[in-house]
PyMOL Python script that loads the backbone (N, CA, C, O; Angstrom):
from pymol import cmd

cmd.read_pdbstr("""\
ATOM      1  N   UNK A   1       0.839  -1.182   0.000  1.00  0.00           N
ATOM      2  CA  UNK A   1       0.000   0.000   0.000  1.00  0.00           C
ATOM      3  C   UNK A   1       0.886   1.248   0.000  1.00  0.00           C
ATOM      4  O   UNK A   1       1.876   1.329   0.728  1.00  0.00           O
ATOM      5  N   UNK A   2       0.518   2.180  -0.804  1.00  0.00           N
ATOM      6  CA  UNK A   2       1.234   3.449  -0.910  1.00  0.00           C
ATOM      7  C   UNK A   2       0.933   4.320   0.311  1.00  0.00           C
ATOM      8  O   UNK A   2      -0.174   4.301   0.849  1.00  0.00           O
ATOM      9  N   UNK A   3       1.927   5.073   0.728  1.00  0.00           N
ATOM     10  CA  UNK A   3       1.766   5.986   1.860  1.00  0.00           C
ATOM     11  C   UNK A   3       2.142   7.390   1.398  1.00  0.00           C
ATOM     12  O   UNK A   3       3.307   7.778   1.485  1.00  0.00           O
ATOM     13  N   UNK A   4       1.154   8.165   0.900  1.00  0.00           N
ATOM     14  CA  UNK A   4       1.454   9.490   0.361  1.00  0.00           C
ATOM     15  C   UNK A   4       2.047  10.443   1.395  1.00  0.00           C
ATOM     16  O   UNK A   4       2.837  11.318   1.039  1.00  0.00           O
ATOM     17  N   UNK A   5       1.683  10.292   2.656  1.00  0.00           N
ATOM     18  CA  UNK A   5       2.206  11.144   3.727  1.00  0.00           C
ATOM     19  C   UNK A   5       3.719  10.929   3.857  1.00  0.00           C
ATOM     20  O   UNK A   5       4.493  11.886   3.868  1.00  0.00           O
ATOM     21  N   UNK A   6       4.122   9.665   3.953  1.00  0.00           N
ATOM     22  CA  UNK A   6       5.547   9.330   4.094  1.00  0.00           C
ATOM     23  C   UNK A   6       6.328   9.673   2.836  1.00  0.00           C
ATOM     24  O   UNK A   6       7.464  10.139   2.919  1.00  0.00           O
ATOM     25  N   UNK A   7       5.734   9.448   1.681  1.00  0.00           N
ATOM     26  CA  UNK A   7       6.412   9.772   0.429  1.00  0.00           C
ATOM     27  C   UNK A   7       6.655  11.274   0.326  1.00  0.00           C
ATOM     28  O   UNK A   7       7.726  11.708  -0.097  1.00  0.00           O
ATOM     29  N   UNK A   8       5.671  12.052   0.710  1.00  0.00           N
ATOM     30  CA  UNK A   8       5.823  13.511   0.681  1.00  0.00           C
ATOM     31  C   UNK A   8       6.886  13.950   1.687  1.00  0.00           C
ATOM     32  O   UNK A   8       7.701  14.824   1.392  1.00  0.00           O
ATOM     33  N   UNK A   9       6.878  13.344   2.869  1.00  0.00           N
ATOM     34  CA  UNK A   9       7.888  13.677   3.878  1.00  0.00           C
ATOM     35  C   UNK A   9       9.290  13.438   3.329  1.00  0.00           C
ATOM     36  O   UNK A   9      10.177  14.273   3.506  1.00  0.00           O
ATOM     37  N   UNK A  10       9.493  12.318   2.673  1.00  0.00           N
ATOM     38  CA  UNK A  10      10.802  11.997   2.108  1.00  0.00           C
ATOM     39  C   UNK A  10      11.185  12.975   1.000  1.00  0.00           C
ATOM     40  O   UNK A  10      12.335  13.406   0.914  1.00  0.00           O
ATOM     41  N   UNK A  11      10.228  13.319   0.165  1.00  0.00           N
ATOM     42  CA  UNK A  11      10.499  14.258  -0.931  1.00  0.00           C
ATOM     43  C   UNK A  11      10.862  15.633  -0.387  1.00  0.00           C
ATOM     44  O   UNK A  11      11.799  16.264  -0.875  1.00  0.00           O
ATOM     45  N   UNK A  12      10.133  16.100   0.616  1.00  0.00           N
ATOM     46  CA  UNK A  12      10.416  17.405   1.217  1.00  0.00           C
ATOM     47  C   UNK A  12      11.777  17.365   1.913  1.00  0.00           C
ATOM     48  O   UNK A  12      12.541  18.327   1.838  1.00  0.00           O
ATOM     49  N   UNK A  13      12.074  16.277   2.574  1.00  0.00           N
ATOM     50  CA  UNK A  13      13.368  16.165   3.237  1.00  0.00           C
ATOM     51  C   UNK A  13      14.512  16.236   2.220  1.00  0.00           C
ATOM     52  O   UNK A  13      15.517  16.906   2.459  1.00  0.00           O
ATOM     53  N   UNK A  14      14.360  15.554   1.101  1.00  0.00           N
ATOM     54  CA  UNK A  14      15.385  15.640   0.053  1.00  0.00           C
ATOM     55  C   UNK A  14      15.550  17.087  -0.425  1.00  0.00           C
ATOM     56  O   UNK A  14      16.670  17.560  -0.617  1.00  0.00           O
ATOM     57  N   UNK A  15      14.439  17.776  -0.612  1.00  0.00           N
ATOM     58  CA  UNK A  15      14.500  19.174  -1.046  1.00  0.00           C
ATOM     59  C   UNK A  15      15.223  20.032  -0.018  1.00  0.00           C
ATOM     60  O   UNK A  15      16.087  20.833  -0.375  1.00  0.00           O
ATOM     61  N   UNK A  16      14.879  19.872   1.245  1.00  0.00           N
ATOM     62  CA  UNK A  16      15.530  20.666   2.291  1.00  0.00           C
ATOM     63  C   UNK A  16      17.023  20.360   2.375  1.00  0.00           C
ATOM     64  O   UNK A  16      17.830  21.264   2.594  1.00  0.00           O
ATOM     65  N   UNK A  17      17.393  19.103   2.205  1.00  0.00           N
ATOM     66  CA  UNK A  17      18.813  18.746   2.220  1.00  0.00           C
ATOM     67  C   UNK A  17      19.552  19.373   1.045  1.00  0.00           C
ATOM     68  O   UNK A  17      20.686  19.829   1.191  1.00  0.00           O
ATOM     69  N   UNK A  18      18.913  19.395  -0.114  1.00  0.00           N
ATOM     70  CA  UNK A  18      19.509  20.057  -1.282  1.00  0.00           C
ATOM     71  C   UNK A  18      19.643  21.558  -1.030  1.00  0.00           C
ATOM     72  O   UNK A  18      20.657  22.166  -1.370  1.00  0.00           O
ATOM     73  N   UNK A  19      18.618  22.140  -0.437  1.00  0.00           N
ATOM     74  CA  UNK A  19      18.674  23.563  -0.119  1.00  0.00           C
ATOM     75  C   UNK A  19      19.818  23.840   0.856  1.00  0.00           C
ATOM     76  O   UNK A  19      20.518  24.844   0.727  1.00  0.00           O
ATOM     77  N   UNK A  20      20.003  22.957   1.820  1.00  0.00           N
ATOM     78  CA  UNK A  20      21.060  23.131   2.814  1.00  0.00           C
ATOM     79  C   UNK A  20      22.441  23.081   2.153  1.00  0.00           C
ATOM     80  O   UNK A  20      23.335  23.839   2.529  1.00  0.00           O
ATOM     81  N   UNK A  21      22.614  22.205   1.187  1.00  0.00           N
ATOM     82  CA  UNK A  21      23.904  22.088   0.504  1.00  0.00           C
ATOM     83  C   UNK A  21      24.303  23.388  -0.189  1.00  0.00           C
ATOM     84  O   UNK A  21      25.487  23.706  -0.294  1.00  0.00           O
ATOM     85  N   UNK A  22      23.315  24.130  -0.655  1.00  0.00           N
ATOM     86  CA  UNK A  22      23.583  25.351  -1.416  1.00  0.00           C
ATOM     87  C   UNK A  22      23.192  26.618  -0.664  1.00  0.00           C
ATOM     88  O   UNK A  22      23.105  27.690  -1.263  1.00  0.00           O
ATOM     89  N   UNK A  23      22.961  26.509   0.615  1.00  0.00           N
ATOM     90  CA  UNK A  23      22.410  27.620   1.397  1.00  0.00           C
ATOM     91  C   UNK A  23      23.444  28.687   1.713  1.00  0.00           C
ATOM     92  O   UNK A  23      24.638  28.423   1.857  1.00  0.00           O
ATOM     93  N   UNK A  24      22.932  29.889   1.813  1.00  0.00           N
ATOM     94  CA  UNK A  24      23.728  30.983   2.366  1.00  0.00           C
ATOM     95  C   UNK A  24      23.932  30.697   3.850  1.00  0.00           C
ATOM     96  O   UNK A  24      23.105  30.038   4.480  1.00  0.00           O
ATOM     97  N   UNK A  25      25.007  31.180   4.391  1.00  0.00           N
ATOM     98  CA  UNK A  25      25.330  30.889   5.791  1.00  0.00           C
ATOM     99  C   UNK A  25      24.203  31.292   6.750  1.00  0.00           C
ATOM    100  O   UNK A  25      23.957  30.616   7.749  1.00  0.00           O
ATOM    101  N   UNK A  26      23.524  32.397   6.434  1.00  0.00           N
ATOM    102  CA  UNK A  26      22.460  32.861   7.337  1.00  0.00           C
ATOM    103  C   UNK A  26      21.200  31.999   7.260  1.00  0.00           C
ATOM    104  O   UNK A  26      20.292  32.187   8.069  1.00  0.00           O
ATOM    105  N   UNK A  27      21.116  31.063   6.317  1.00  0.00           N
ATOM    106  CA  UNK A  27      19.964  30.144   6.244  1.00  0.00           C
ATOM    107  C   UNK A  27      20.248  28.797   6.905  1.00  0.00           C
ATOM    108  O   UNK A  27      19.332  27.992   7.073  1.00  0.00           O
ATOM    109  N   UNK A  28      21.487  28.543   7.278  1.00  0.00           N
ATOM    110  CA  UNK A  28      21.842  27.221   7.804  1.00  0.00           C
ATOM    111  C   UNK A  28      21.141  26.885   9.119  1.00  0.00           C
ATOM    112  O   UNK A  28      20.728  25.743   9.322  1.00  0.00           O
ATOM    113  N   UNK A  29      21.002  27.860  10.008  1.00  0.00           N
ATOM    114  CA  UNK A  29      20.305  27.583  11.276  1.00  0.00           C
ATOM    115  C   UNK A  29      18.871  27.137  11.006  1.00  0.00           C
ATOM    116  O   UNK A  29      18.415  26.123  11.534  1.00  0.00           O
ATOM    117  N   UNK A  30      18.173  27.901  10.184  1.00  0.00           N
ATOM    118  CA  UNK A  30      16.764  27.593   9.917  1.00  0.00           C
ATOM    119  C   UNK A  30      16.609  26.223   9.256  1.00  0.00           C
ATOM    120  O   UNK A  30      15.745  25.437   9.642  1.00  0.00           O
ATOM    121  N   UNK A  31      17.436  25.946   8.274  1.00  0.00           N
ATOM    122  CA  UNK A  31      17.351  24.646   7.603  1.00  0.00           C
ATOM    123  C   UNK A  31      17.740  23.522   8.560  1.00  0.00           C
ATOM    124  O   UNK A  31      17.128  22.453   8.553  1.00  0.00           O
ATOM    125  N   UNK A  32      18.743  23.765   9.370  1.00  0.00           N
ATOM    126  CA  UNK A  32      19.142  22.777  10.365  1.00  0.00           C
ATOM    127  C   UNK A  32      18.074  22.533  11.412  1.00  0.00           C
ATOM    128  O   UNK A  32      18.007  21.452  11.997  1.00  0.00           O
ATOM    129  N   UNK A  33      17.260  23.506  11.646  1.00  0.00           N
ATOM    130  CA  UNK A  33      16.124  23.355  12.566  1.00  0.00           C
ATOM    131  C   UNK A  33      15.007  22.546  11.910  1.00  0.00           C
ATOM    132  O   UNK A  33      14.384  21.700  12.551  1.00  0.00           O
ATOM    133  N   UNK A  34      14.764  22.811  10.648  1.00  0.00           N
ATOM    134  CA  UNK A  34      13.627  22.208   9.944  1.00  0.00           C
ATOM    135  C   UNK A  34      13.843  20.732   9.601  1.00  0.00           C
ATOM    136  O   UNK A  34      12.924  19.925   9.749  1.00  0.00           O
ATOM    137  N   UNK A  35      15.018  20.379   9.155  1.00  0.00           N
ATOM    138  CA  UNK A  35      15.256  19.038   8.616  1.00  0.00           C
ATOM    139  C   UNK A  35      14.968  17.932   9.639  1.00  0.00           C
ATOM    140  O   UNK A  35      14.246  16.991   9.308  1.00  0.00           O
ATOM    141  N   UNK A  36      15.493  18.004  10.850  1.00  0.00           N
ATOM    142  CA  UNK A  36      15.226  16.904  11.786  1.00  0.00           C
ATOM    143  C   UNK A  36      13.764  16.830  12.247  1.00  0.00           C
ATOM    144  O   UNK A  36      13.323  15.798  12.754  1.00  0.00           O
ATOM    145  N   UNK A  37      13.030  17.908  12.073  1.00  0.00           N
ATOM    146  CA  UNK A  37      11.622  17.896  12.481  1.00  0.00           C
ATOM    147  C   UNK A  37      10.801  16.936  11.609  1.00  0.00           C
ATOM    148  O   UNK A  37       9.766  16.435  12.048  1.00  0.00           O
ATOM    149  N   UNK A  38      11.252  16.682  10.394  1.00  0.00           N
ATOM    150  CA  UNK A  38      10.505  15.801   9.493  1.00  0.00           C
ATOM    151  C   UNK A  38      10.353  14.412  10.095  1.00  0.00           C
ATOM    152  O   UNK A  38       9.257  13.853  10.112  1.00  0.00           O
ATOM    153  N   UNK A  39      11.443  13.863  10.584  1.00  0.00           N
ATOM    154  CA  UNK A  39      11.380  12.544  11.207  1.00  0.00           C
ATOM    155  C   UNK A  39      10.483  12.524  12.430  1.00  0.00           C
ATOM    156  O   UNK A  39       9.761  11.553  12.660  1.00  0.00           O
ATOM    157  N   UNK A  40      10.525  13.593  13.215  1.00  0.00           N
ATOM    158  CA  UNK A  40       9.672  13.669  14.404  1.00  0.00           C
ATOM    159  C   UNK A  40       8.198  13.715  14.023  1.00  0.00           C
ATOM    160  O   UNK A  40       7.363  13.076  14.663  1.00  0.00           O
ATOM    161  N   UNK A  41       7.886  14.471  12.983  1.00  0.00           N
ATOM    162  CA  UNK A  41       6.496  14.543  12.520  1.00  0.00           C
ATOM    163  C   UNK A  41       6.033  13.164  12.069  1.00  0.00           C
ATOM    164  O   UNK A  41       4.922  12.741  12.391  1.00  0.00           O
ATOM    165  N   UNK A  42       6.877  12.471  11.331  1.00  0.00           N
ATOM    166  CA  UNK A  42       6.497  11.139  10.858  1.00  0.00           C
ATOM    167  C   UNK A  42       6.274  10.188  12.026  1.00  0.00           C
ATOM    168  O   UNK A  42       5.343   9.383  11.998  1.00  0.00           O
ATOM    169  N   UNK A  43       7.107  10.270  13.043  1.00  0.00           N
ATOM    170  CA  UNK A  43       6.958   9.404  14.211  1.00  0.00           C
ATOM    171  C   UNK A  43       5.672   9.705  14.980  1.00  0.00           C
ATOM    172  O   UNK A  43       5.006   8.790  15.464  1.00  0.00           O
ATOM    173  N   UNK A  44       5.331  10.973  15.089  1.00  0.00           N
ATOM    174  CA  UNK A  44       4.201  11.375  15.927  1.00  0.00           C
ATOM    175  C   UNK A  44       2.865  11.369  15.190  1.00  0.00           C
ATOM    176  O   UNK A  44       1.814  11.327  15.830  1.00  0.00           O
ATOM    177  N   UNK A  45       2.886  11.409  13.884  1.00  0.00           N
ATOM    178  CA  UNK A  45       1.633  11.477  13.125  1.00  0.00           C
ATOM    179  C   UNK A  45       0.863  10.163  13.253  1.00  0.00           C
ATOM    180  O   UNK A  45       1.421   9.075  13.109  1.00  0.00           O
ATOM    181  N   UNK A  46      -0.398  10.294  13.521  1.00  0.00           N
ATOM    182  CA  UNK A  46      -1.283   9.137  13.632  1.00  0.00           C
ATOM    183  C   UNK A  46      -2.288   9.233  12.492  1.00  0.00           C
ATOM    184  O   UNK A  46      -3.189  10.072  12.517  1.00  0.00           O
ATOM    185  N   UNK A  47      -2.130   8.371  11.498  1.00  0.00           N
ATOM    186  CA  UNK A  47      -2.989   8.440  10.322  1.00  0.00           C
ATOM    187  C   UNK A  47      -3.051   7.078   9.652  1.00  0.00           C
ATOM    188  O   UNK A  47      -2.227   6.198   9.900  1.00  0.00           O
ATOM    189  N   UNK A  48      -4.037   6.935   8.810  1.00  0.00           N
ATOM    190  CA  UNK A  48      -4.187   5.741   7.982  1.00  0.00           C
ATOM    191  C   UNK A  48      -3.727   6.117   6.580  1.00  0.00           C
ATOM    192  O   UNK A  48      -4.289   7.034   5.980  1.00  0.00           O
ATOM    193  N   UNK A  49      -2.709   5.428   6.036  1.00  0.00           N
ATOM    194  CA  UNK A  49      -2.211   5.779   4.707  1.00  0.00           C
ATOM    195  C   UNK A  49      -3.298   5.823   3.631  1.00  0.00           C
ATOM    196  O   UNK A  49      -3.150   6.526   2.631  1.00  0.00           O
ATOM    197  N   UNK A  50      -4.370   5.088   3.826  1.00  0.00           N
ATOM    198  CA  UNK A  50      -5.459   5.084   2.848  1.00  0.00           C
ATOM    199  C   UNK A  50      -6.297   6.357   2.919  1.00  0.00           C
ATOM    200  O   UNK A  50      -7.057   6.661   2.000  1.00  0.00           O
ATOM    201  N   UNK A  51      -6.152   7.102   4.022  1.00  0.00           N
ATOM    202  CA  UNK A  51      -6.999   8.282   4.236  1.00  0.00           C
ATOM    203  C   UNK A  51      -6.258   9.614   4.129  1.00  0.00           C
ATOM    204  O   UNK A  51      -6.792  10.645   4.538  1.00  0.00           O
ATOM    205  N   UNK A  52      -5.051   9.613   3.593  1.00  0.00           N
ATOM    206  CA  UNK A  52      -4.292  10.855   3.493  1.00  0.00           C
ATOM    207  C   UNK A  52      -3.862  11.120   2.056  1.00  0.00           C
ATOM    208  O   UNK A  52      -3.813  10.224   1.214  1.00  0.00           O
ATOM    209  N   UNK A  53      -3.554  12.383   1.816  1.00  0.00           N
ATOM    210  CA  UNK A  53      -2.954  12.801   0.552  1.00  0.00           C
ATOM    211  C   UNK A  53      -1.614  13.448   0.902  1.00  0.00           C
ATOM    212  O   UNK A  53      -1.356  13.769   2.063  1.00  0.00           O
ATOM    213  N   UNK A  54      -0.782  13.633  -0.089  1.00  0.00           N
ATOM    214  CA  UNK A  54       0.559  14.179   0.142  1.00  0.00           C
ATOM    215  C   UNK A  54       0.517  15.514   0.868  1.00  0.00           C
ATOM    216  O   UNK A  54       1.352  15.776   1.735  1.00  0.00           O
ATOM    217  N   UNK A  55      -0.437  16.352   0.526  1.00  0.00           N
ATOM    218  CA  UNK A  55      -0.516  17.691   1.127  1.00  0.00           C
ATOM    219  C   UNK A  55      -0.813  17.640   2.628  1.00  0.00           C
ATOM    220  O   UNK A  55      -0.569  18.617   3.335  1.00  0.00           O
ATOM    221  N   UNK A  56      -1.332  16.522   3.118  1.00  0.00           N
ATOM    222  CA  UNK A  56      -1.569  16.397   4.551  1.00  0.00           C
ATOM    223  C   UNK A  56      -0.252  16.475   5.319  1.00  0.00           C
ATOM    224  O   UNK A  56      -0.214  16.977   6.442  1.00  0.00           O
ATOM    225  N   UNK A  57       0.823  15.979   4.714  1.00  0.00           N
ATOM    226  CA  UNK A  57       2.120  16.111   5.380  1.00  0.00           C
ATOM    227  C   UNK A  57       2.473  17.584   5.543  1.00  0.00           C
ATOM    228  O   UNK A  57       2.900  18.005   6.618  1.00  0.00           O
ATOM    229  N   UNK A  58       2.297  18.364   4.489  1.00  0.00           N
ATOM    230  CA  UNK A  58       2.649  19.783   4.538  1.00  0.00           C
ATOM    231  C   UNK A  58       1.934  20.480   5.685  1.00  0.00           C
ATOM    232  O   UNK A  58       2.552  21.218   6.452  1.00  0.00           O
ATOM    233  N   UNK A  59       0.645  20.247   5.801  1.00  0.00           N
ATOM    234  CA  UNK A  59      -0.145  20.892   6.854  1.00  0.00           C
ATOM    235  C   UNK A  59       0.280  20.400   8.238  1.00  0.00           C
ATOM    236  O   UNK A  59       0.417  21.198   9.165  1.00  0.00           O
ATOM    237  N   UNK A  60       0.487  19.105   8.377  1.00  0.00           N
ATOM    238  CA  UNK A  60       0.890  18.535   9.664  1.00  0.00           C
ATOM    239  C   UNK A  60       2.260  19.050  10.074  1.00  0.00           C
ATOM    240  O   UNK A  60       2.486  19.392  11.235  1.00  0.00           O
ATOM    241  N   UNK A  61       3.170  19.102   9.112  1.00  0.00           N
ATOM    242  CA  UNK A  61       4.524  19.579   9.395  1.00  0.00           C
ATOM    243  C   UNK A  61       4.494  21.035   9.863  1.00  0.00           C
ATOM    244  O   UNK A  61       5.141  21.392  10.847  1.00  0.00           O
ATOM    245  N   UNK A  62       3.742  21.868   9.151  1.00  0.00           N
ATOM    246  CA  UNK A  62       3.708  23.280   9.542  1.00  0.00           C
ATOM    247  C   UNK A  62       3.071  23.452  10.912  1.00  0.00           C
ATOM    248  O   UNK A  62       3.550  24.264  11.704  1.00  0.00           O
ATOM    249  N   UNK A  63       2.015  22.720  11.215  1.00  0.00           N
ATOM    250  CA  UNK A  63       1.409  22.793  12.549  1.00  0.00           C
ATOM    251  C   UNK A  63       2.423  22.371  13.613  1.00  0.00           C
ATOM    252  O   UNK A  63       2.518  22.983  14.676  1.00  0.00           O
ATOM    253  N   UNK A  64       3.170  21.327  13.310  1.00  0.00           N
ATOM    254  CA  UNK A  64       4.200  20.858  14.233  1.00  0.00           C
ATOM    255  C   UNK A  64       5.233  21.969  14.473  1.00  0.00           C
ATOM    256  O   UNK A  64       5.591  22.251  15.616  1.00  0.00           O
ATOM    257  N   UNK A  65       5.709  22.597  13.389  1.00  0.00           N
ATOM    258  CA  UNK A  65       6.705  23.654  13.538  1.00  0.00           C
ATOM    259  C   UNK A  65       6.168  24.798  14.387  1.00  0.00           C
ATOM    260  O   UNK A  65       6.873  25.322  15.250  1.00  0.00           O
ATOM    261  N   UNK A  66       4.937  25.177  14.146  1.00  0.00           N
ATOM    262  CA  UNK A  66       4.366  26.282  14.924  1.00  0.00           C
ATOM    263  C   UNK A  66       4.343  25.951  16.414  1.00  0.00           C
ATOM    264  O   UNK A  66       4.580  26.825  17.249  1.00  0.00           O
ATOM    265  N   UNK A  67       4.059  24.695  16.749  1.00  0.00           N
ATOM    266  CA  UNK A  67       4.056  24.323  18.169  1.00  0.00           C
ATOM    267  C   UNK A  67       5.477  24.295  18.734  1.00  0.00           C
ATOM    268  O   UNK A  67       5.687  24.639  19.897  1.00  0.00           O
ATOM    269  N   UNK A  68       6.452  23.888  17.920  1.00  0.00           N
ATOM    270  CA  UNK A  68       7.836  23.876  18.416  1.00  0.00           C
ATOM    271  C   UNK A  68       8.395  25.290  18.545  1.00  0.00           C
ATOM    272  O   UNK A  68       9.245  25.542  19.399  1.00  0.00           O
ATOM    273  N   UNK A  69       7.929  26.211  17.710  1.00  0.00           N
ATOM    274  CA  UNK A  69       8.373  27.601  17.835  1.00  0.00           C
ATOM    275  C   UNK A  69       8.082  28.112  19.241  1.00  0.00           C
ATOM    276  O   UNK A  69       8.939  28.726  19.878  1.00  0.00           O
ATOM    277  N   UNK A  70       6.881  27.858  19.714  1.00  0.00           N
ATOM    278  CA  UNK A  70       6.486  28.328  21.040  1.00  0.00           C
ATOM    279  C   UNK A  70       7.328  27.639  22.120  1.00  0.00           C
ATOM    280  O   UNK A  70       7.808  28.289  23.048  1.00  0.00           O
ATOM    281  N   UNK A  71       7.500  26.338  21.995  1.00  0.00           N
ATOM    282  CA  UNK A  71       8.273  25.590  22.993  1.00  0.00           C
ATOM    283  C   UNK A  71       9.731  26.040  23.028  1.00  0.00           C
ATOM    284  O   UNK A  71      10.340  26.106  24.095  1.00  0.00           O
ATOM    285  N   UNK A  72      10.283  26.347  21.865  1.00  0.00           N
ATOM    286  CA  UNK A  72      11.695  26.715  21.775  1.00  0.00           C
ATOM    287  C   UNK A  72      11.939  28.209  21.927  1.00  0.00           C
ATOM    288  O   UNK A  72      13.088  28.650  21.885  1.00  0.00           O
ATOM    289  N   UNK A  73      10.881  28.997  22.102  1.00  0.00           N
ATOM    290  CA  UNK A  73      11.029  30.437  22.247  1.00  0.00           C
ATOM    291  C   UNK A  73      11.643  31.081  21.010  1.00  0.00           C
ATOM    292  O   UNK A  73      12.480  31.978  21.111  1.00  0.00           O
ATOM    293  N   UNK A  74      11.219  30.612  19.853  1.00  0.00           N
ATOM    294  CA  UNK A  74      11.765  31.081  18.572  1.00  0.00           C
ATOM    295  C   UNK A  74      11.410  32.552  18.342  1.00  0.00           C
ATOM    296  O   UNK A  74      10.272  32.966  18.561  1.00  0.00           O
ATOM    297  N   UNK A  75      12.374  33.317  17.909  1.00  0.00           N
ATOM    298  CA  UNK A  75      12.145  34.742  17.652  1.00  0.00           C
ATOM    299  C   UNK A  75      11.258  34.921  16.419  1.00  0.00           C
ATOM    300  O   UNK A  75      11.135  34.020  15.589  1.00  0.00           O
ATOM    301  N   UNK A  76      10.650  36.089  16.316  1.00  0.00           N
ATOM    302  CA  UNK A  76       9.815  36.394  15.150  1.00  0.00           C
ATOM    303  C   UNK A  76      10.638  36.362  13.865  1.00  0.00           C
ATOM    304  O   UNK A  76      10.155  35.906  12.828  1.00  0.00           O
ATOM    305  N   UNK A  77      11.864  36.840  13.929  1.00  0.00           N
ATOM    306  CA  UNK A  77      12.723  36.845  12.737  1.00  0.00           C
ATOM    307  C   UNK A  77      13.038  35.423  12.292  1.00  0.00           C
ATOM    308  O   UNK A  77      13.005  35.123  11.099  1.00  0.00           O
ATOM    309  N   UNK A  78      13.344  34.543  13.249  1.00  0.00           N
ATOM    310  CA  UNK A  78      13.619  33.145  12.900  1.00  0.00           C
ATOM    311  C   UNK A  78      12.364  32.466  12.351  1.00  0.00           C
ATOM    312  O   UNK A  78      12.438  31.691  11.397  1.00  0.00           O
ATOM    313  N   UNK A  79      11.226  32.756  12.948  1.00  0.00           N
ATOM    314  CA  UNK A  79       9.965  32.190  12.451  1.00  0.00           C
ATOM    315  C   UNK A  79       9.712  32.616  11.010  1.00  0.00           C
ATOM    316  O   UNK A  79       9.330  31.800  10.172  1.00  0.00           O
ATOM    317  N   UNK A  80       9.924  33.889  10.730  1.00  0.00           N
ATOM    318  CA  UNK A  80       9.689  34.402   9.380  1.00  0.00           C
ATOM    319  C   UNK A  80      10.658  33.767   8.388  1.00  0.00           C
ATOM    320  O   UNK A  80      10.268  33.426   7.271  1.00  0.00           O
ATOM    321  N   UNK A  81      11.899  33.609   8.782  1.00  0.00           N
ATOM    322  CA  UNK A  81      12.883  32.987   7.902  1.00  0.00           C
ATOM    323  C   UNK A  81      12.513  31.529   7.629  1.00  0.00           C
ATOM    324  O   UNK A  81      12.594  31.074   6.488  1.00  0.00           O
ATOM    325  N   UNK A  82      12.114  30.808   8.650  1.00  0.00           N
ATOM    326  CA  UNK A  82      11.707  29.411   8.479  1.00  0.00           C
ATOM    327  C   UNK A  82      10.473  29.329   7.595  1.00  0.00           C
ATOM    328  O   UNK A  82      10.389  28.456   6.731  1.00  0.00           O
ATOM    329  N   UNK A  83       9.523  30.218   7.796  1.00  0.00           N
ATOM    330  CA  UNK A  83       8.313  30.217   6.958  1.00  0.00           C
ATOM    331  C   UNK A  83       8.668  30.439   5.493  1.00  0.00           C
ATOM    332  O   UNK A  83       8.115  29.781   4.611  1.00  0.00           O
ATOM    333  N   UNK A  84       9.584  31.361   5.232  1.00  0.00           N
ATOM    334  CA  UNK A  84       9.987  31.632   3.845  1.00  0.00           C
ATOM    335  C   UNK A  84      10.710  30.432   3.246  1.00  0.00           C
ATOM    336  O   UNK A  84      10.464  30.071   2.095  1.00  0.00           O
ATOM    337  N   UNK A  85      11.592  29.818   4.009  1.00  0.00           N
ATOM    338  CA  UNK A  85      12.301  28.636   3.514  1.00  0.00           C
ATOM    339  C   UNK A  85      11.346  27.467   3.316  1.00  0.00           C
ATOM    340  O   UNK A  85      11.496  26.699   2.366  1.00  0.00           O
ATOM    341  N   UNK A  86      10.370  27.326   4.199  1.00  0.00           N
ATOM    342  CA  UNK A  86       9.375  26.268   4.066  1.00  0.00           C
ATOM    343  C   UNK A  86       8.584  26.446   2.773  1.00  0.00           C
ATOM    344  O   UNK A  86       8.361  25.486   2.035  1.00  0.00           O
ATOM    345  N   UNK A  87       8.166  27.672   2.509  1.00  0.00           N
ATOM    346  CA  UNK A  87       7.414  27.935   1.282  1.00  0.00           C
ATOM    347  C   UNK A  87       8.274  27.627   0.060  1.00  0.00           C
ATOM    348  O   UNK A  87       7.785  27.065  -0.920  1.00  0.00           O
ATOM    349  N   UNK A  88       9.525  27.987   0.116  1.00  0.00           N
ATOM    350  CA  UNK A  88      10.440  27.688  -0.977  1.00  0.00           C
ATOM    351  C   UNK A  88      10.583  26.180  -1.172  1.00  0.00           C
ATOM    352  O   UNK A  88      10.595  25.697  -2.305  1.00  0.00           O
ATOM    353  N   UNK A  89      10.689  25.443  -0.079  1.00  0.00           N
ATOM    354  CA  UNK A  89      10.812  23.982  -0.153  1.00  0.00           C
ATOM    355  C   UNK A  89       9.560  23.361  -0.764  1.00  0.00           C
ATOM    356  O   UNK A  89       9.654  22.469  -1.607  1.00  0.00           O
ATOM    357  N   UNK A  90       8.398  23.828  -0.342  1.00  0.00           N
ATOM    358  CA  UNK A  90       7.133  23.312  -0.889  1.00  0.00           C
ATOM    359  C   UNK A  90       7.066  23.582  -2.401  1.00  0.00           C
ATOM    360  O   UNK A  90       6.674  22.720  -3.187  1.00  0.00           O
ATOM    361  N   UNK A  91       7.458  24.797  -2.776  1.00  0.00           N
ATOM    362  CA  UNK A  91       7.411  25.167  -4.192  1.00  0.00           C
ATOM    363  C   UNK A  91       8.376  24.332  -5.028  1.00  0.00           C
ATOM    364  O   UNK A  91       8.095  24.040  -6.190  1.00  0.00           O
ATOM    365  N   UNK A  92       9.498  23.949  -4.453  1.00  0.00           N
ATOM    366  CA  UNK A  92      10.512  23.189  -5.188  1.00  0.00           C
ATOM    367  C   UNK A  92      10.266  21.682  -5.219  1.00  0.00           C
ATOM    368  O   UNK A  92      10.797  20.982  -6.081  1.00  0.00           O
ATOM    369  N   UNK A  93       9.468  21.188  -4.289  1.00  0.00           N
ATOM    370  CA  UNK A  93       9.253  19.739  -4.168  1.00  0.00           C
ATOM    371  C   UNK A  93       8.136  19.297  -5.115  1.00  0.00           C
ATOM    372  O   UNK A  93       7.013  19.796  -5.037  1.00  0.00           O
ATOM    373  N   UNK A  94       8.450  18.365  -6.003  1.00  0.00           N
ATOM    374  CA  UNK A  94       7.394  17.866  -6.911  1.00  0.00           C
ATOM    375  C   UNK A  94       6.272  17.200  -6.116  1.00  0.00           C
ATOM    376  O   UNK A  94       6.500  16.592  -5.071  1.00  0.00           O
ATOM    377  N   UNK A  95       5.077  17.331  -6.632  1.00  0.00           N
ATOM    378  CA  UNK A  95       3.911  16.713  -5.970  1.00  0.00           C
ATOM    379  C   UNK A  95       3.857  15.243  -6.169  1.00  0.00           C
ATOM    380  O   UNK A  95       2.940  14.586  -5.675  1.00  0.00           O
TER     381      UNK A  95
END
""", "prot")
cmd.dss("prot")
cmd.show_as("cartoon", "prot")
cmd.util.cbc("prot")
cmd.orient("prot")
């Protein structure tokens, strides 16, 4: 059975890793923060692969990040940078 949630997670992770390889130094913190969160989201997500679409990963991941921002006391500037990089990653990752 296909798992679109996991497949999307892997695709986004590959994109973020590629972005990290070519990143400006000031983007490394944000990308380094985002990449390991993918595995945590996959571990914590409770879903039936038959009932999800790839975009469900995107929404779940962003909700997860927003909750970690509060826990980690993330600054507004860091949040904005992560949001911009996240949007770039989504735009670059094939569906």
